[in-house]
C-alpha positions in Angstrom: 9.9 34.4 -19.1 11.9 33.5 -16.0 13.3 36.0 -13.5 15.4 35.2 -10.5 16.0 37.6 -7.6 17.9 37.5 -4.3 17.0 39.0 -0.9 18.2 42.6 -1.6 15.6 45.3 -2.3 17.3 46.5 -5.5 17.0 43.0 -7.1 13.3 42.8 -6.2 12.6 46.3 -7.5 14.4 45.5 -10.8 12.1 42.5 -11.2 9.0 44.6 -10.5 10.2 47.2 -13.1 10.6 44.5 -15.7 7.2 43.1 -15.0 5.6 46.6 -15.2 7.0 47.1 -18.7 5.5 44.0 -20.2 2.4 45.8 -21.5 2.6 44.8 -25.1 4.1 41.4 -24.7 2.3 38.1 -25.1 3.8 35.8 -22.5 2.9 32.1 -22.2 5.3 31.1 -19.4 6.1 33.1 -16.3 8.5 31.9 -13.6 9.6 33.9 -10.7 12.4 32.5 -8.5 13.2 34.1 -5.2 16.5 32.7 -3.9 16.1 34.3 -0.5 13.1 35.7 1.4 11.6 38.3 1.6 12.5 39.8 -1.8 9.0 39.9 -3.3 7.1 40.9 -0.2 5.6 44.3 -1.2 2.5 45.7 -2.9 4.7 47.0 -5.8 5.2 43.4 -6.9 1.4 42.6 -6.9 0.8 45.7 -9.1 3.5 44.7 -11.5 2.3 41.1 -11.7 -1.2 42.3 -12.3 0.0 44.2 -15.4 1.3 40.9 -16.8 -1.9 39.1 -16.0 -4.0 41.8 -17.8 -1.9 42.1 -20.9 -0.7 38.5 -21.6 -4.1 36.9 -22.4 -2.5 33.6 -23.1 -0.5 32.5 -20.0 -0.3 28.7 -19.8 2.4 28.2 -17.1 2.9 30.3 -14.0 5.4 29.7 -11.2 5.1 32.2 -8.4 6.2 30.5 -5.3 7.2 32.7 -2.3 5.5 35.8 -3.6 2.8 38.1 -2.2 0.3 37.3 -4.9 -3.2 37.7 -3.4 -6.9 36.9 -4.2 -7.6 40.1 -6.2 -4.6 39.4 -8.5 -5.7 35.8 -9.0 -9.1 37.1 -10.1 -7.3 39.2 -12.7 -5.4 36.2 -13.8 -8.6 34.2 -14.2 -10.4 37.0 -16.0 -7.7 37.2 -18.7 -6.2 33.8 -18.9 -8.8 31.2 -17.9 -8.8 29.5 -21.3 -5.1 29.0 -21.5 -3.8 28.3 -18.0 -2.5 24.8 -17.6 0.1 25.0 -14.8 0.0 27.0 -11.6 2.7 26.6 -9.0 2.2 28.8 -6.0 3.6 27.3 -2.8 4.2 29.6 0.1 1.9 32.4 -1.0 0.5 33.6 2.4 -1.8 36.3 1.0 -3.9 33.8 -1.0 -7.0 32.3 0.7 -8.8 29.0 0.0 -11.5 31.1 -1.8 -8.8 32.6 -4.0 -7.5 29.3 -5.3 -11.0 28.0 -5.6 -11.8 30.8 -8.0 -8.9 29.6 -10.2 -10.1 26.0 -10.2 -13.8 27.0 -10.9 -12.9 28.9 -14.0 -9.6 27.5 -15.4 -10.9 24.3 -16.8 -7.7 23.5 -18.6 -5.6 23.4 -15.5 -3.5 20.2 -15.4 -0.9 20.9 -12.8 -1.2 22.6 -9.4 1.2 23.2 -6.5 0.0 24.9 -3.3 0.2 24.7 0.5 -2.1 22.5 2.4 -3.9 25.4 4.1 -5.3 26.3 0.6 -6.5 22.7 0.0 -10.2 22.2 0.6 -13.0 19.8 -0.2 -14.5 22.4 -2.4 -11.3 22.8 -4.4 -11.0 19.0 -5.0 -14.6 18.9 -6.1 -14.1 21.9 -8.5 -11.1 20.1 -10.0 -13.4 17.0 -10.5 -16.2 18.5 -12.5 -17.1 17.3 -16.1 -16.0 20.6 -17.5 -12.5 20.3 -16.0 -9.7 18.4 -17.9 -8.0 15.5 -16.1 -5.6 16.8 -13.5 -2.1 15.3 -14.0 -0.1 16.6 -11.0 -1.1 17.9 -7.6 1.7 18.9 -5.2 0.8 19.8 -1.6 3.2 21.3 0.9 2.2 20.7 4.5 4.1 23.4 6.3 4.3 24.2 10.0 5.8 27.6 10.8 4.8 27.6 14.4 3.9 24.2 16.0 1.9 25.7 18.9 -0.3 27.8 16.6 -0.8 25.7 13.5 -4.0 23.7 13.1 -4.4 21.4 10.1 -7.9 20.5 8.8 -9.0 17.2 7.4 -10.0 16.5 3.8 -13.0 14.2 3.4 -12.5 10.8 1.9 -15.3 11.5 -0.6 -13.5 14.5 -1.9 -10.4 12.6 -2.7 -12.5 9.8 -4.3 -14.2 12.4 -6.6 -10.8 13.7 -7.7 -9.4 10.2 -8.5 -12.6 9.1 -10.3 -12.3 12.2 -12.5 -8.5 12.0 -12.9 -7.5 8.3 -12.3 -3.9 8.9 -13.4 -3.2 12.0 -11.3 0.1 12.1 -9.3 -0.7 13.4 -5.8 2.6 14.5 -4.1 2.8 15.6 -0.5 5.8 17.1 1.2 5.7 17.3 4.9 7.4 20.1 6.9 6.1 19.5 10.4 6.5 17.9 13.8 5.2 14.5 14.9 2.5 15.9 17.2 0.9 17.7 14.2 0.6 14.6 12.1 -2.7 13.4 13.7 -5.1 14.9 11.2 -3.5 13.1 8.2 -4.2 9.7 6.8 -7.1 9.0 9.2 -9.0 7.7 6.2 -7.8 6.3 2.8 -5.9 9.0 0.9 -4.8 8.5 -2.7 -1.4 10.1 -2.3 1.1 8.6 -4.8 4.4 10.3 -3.6 5.1 11.2 0.0 8.3 12.8 1.3 9.5 13.6 4.8 12.8 15.0 6.0 15.0 18.1 6.4 18.2 18.9 4.6 17.7 16.0 2.2 17.6 16.2 -1.6 13.9 15.0 -1.6 12.1 16.8 1.1 11.9 18.8 4.2 10.3 17.6 7.5 11.2 16.8 11.0 9.2 14.7 13.4 10.8 15.5 16.7 12.6 12.8 18.7 10.1 9.9 18.6 10.4 7.2 15.9 8.0 7.6 13.0 6.9 3.9 13.1 3.3 4.4 14.0 2.8 7.1 11.3 4.5 4.9 8.7 2.2 2.0 9.4 -0.8 4.3 9.2 0.4 5.5 5.8 0.8 1.9 4.6 -2.7 1.1 5.7 -4.4 4.2 4.2 -2.3 5.1 1.1 -3.0 2.2 -1.3 -1.8 4.2 -4.3 1.6 5.1 -2.8 4.5 4.4 -5.1 7.2 6.7 -3.8 8.4 7.7 -0.3 11.4 9.6 1.0 12.4 9.9 4.6 15.0 12.5 5.7 15.6 14.0 9.1 13.4 11.7 11.2 13.8 8.5 13.1 12.4 5.0 12.2 13.2 1.7 13.9 14.5 -1.0 11.6 11.6 -3.2 12.5 9.0 -0.5 11.8 10.6 0.3 8.5 10.6 -3.4 7.4 7.0 -3.7 8.4 6.1 -0.7 6.4 7.9 -2.1 3.3 6.2 -5.5 3.8 2.8 -3.9 3.8 3.5 -1.8 0.7 5.4 -4.4 -1.2 6.7 -4.1 -4.8 4.4 -1.1 -5.6 7.1 1.2 -4.0 9.1 2.1 -7.1 11.0 4.7 -5.2 12.1 4.2 -1.6 14.7 6.6 -0.2 15.8 6.8 3.4 19.1 8.0 4.9 21.0 5.4 6.7 21.3 7.7 9.7 17.5 7.7 10.1 17.3 4.0 10.8 17.5 2.8 14.4 18.8 -0.8 14.9 16.6 -2.8 17.3 16.4 -6.4 18.7 15.0 -7.7 15.4 17.1 -6.1 12.7 20.6 -4.4 12.6 22.0 -2.4 9.8 23.6 -5.4 8.2 20.3 -7.3 8.0 17.9 -4.6 6.9 19.0 -4.2 3.3 18.4 -7.8 2.5 15.1 -7.9 4.3 13.8 -4.8 2.5 15.1 -6.1 -0.8 13.1 -9.3 -0.4 9.8 -7.4 0.1 10.5 -4.9 -2.7 11.5 -7.6 -5.2 14.7 -5.8 -6.1 18.1 -4.9 -4.6 17.8 -2.0 -2.2 20.2 -0.1 0.0 19.6 2.9 2.3 21.1 6.3 1.1 24.3 7.4 2.8 25.2 10.9 3.8 28.1 12.0 1.5 31.4 12.6 3.1 33.5 15.6 1.9 
């Protein structure tokens, strides 16, 4: 079942009413799409969703991004669907705590795909996903979001926790989307991190992030040094010097199967101009490469 709503109250109430009526239905897939906030932000929704969690008993895929789902409702989900849950996508769920998502990982041993915000990620969560009882994780998406730069603090995940996850699930795709400013980047990639896909940028097809006015060169070099499993990166609304970008590509080499950067992001310098950079990058990638161009209408 998939239900889409917009920002009006009537639309959200209609969705809640539908959920509340699903008493005798066995649902395996539940997807809630909010096209504009804050349509789901009320207690009525949580009550209606709990009805589904209690009565379904065989939910395998749940997508509840941008909803007010909370820790108690996740406990109900686990109590009734722990044997069947394989996918949980819950980015931007502000009422869920790290303990709430840890409860899911501890008891839903068949979970293969998980999407959440970075503030819910913890060493304990990665270790719970790495136990012998848990199946191999296939996809972990992490959104690193800064709503208020002056008040946001990002914790650091231990290298040993990442290593435990990769030992248990060696083929896992770890995808990180960054939505923050340059000065908030410091806690990330201080040690080796097994991220496979990494995206920065705002108003681009791939990602959302902005890094302020300073070039991202230093951060890119750190990523190349610490992310040995990186195969894909997308850069949107940020700034990178041509020399810094070439150095990054040189360090990563041909393992970058996806390299996307808007032409407007690159800053020509004394070493490379826009005419030279595509051939230099192509040489280090081992294939023909061009920067993306902003479409003209």
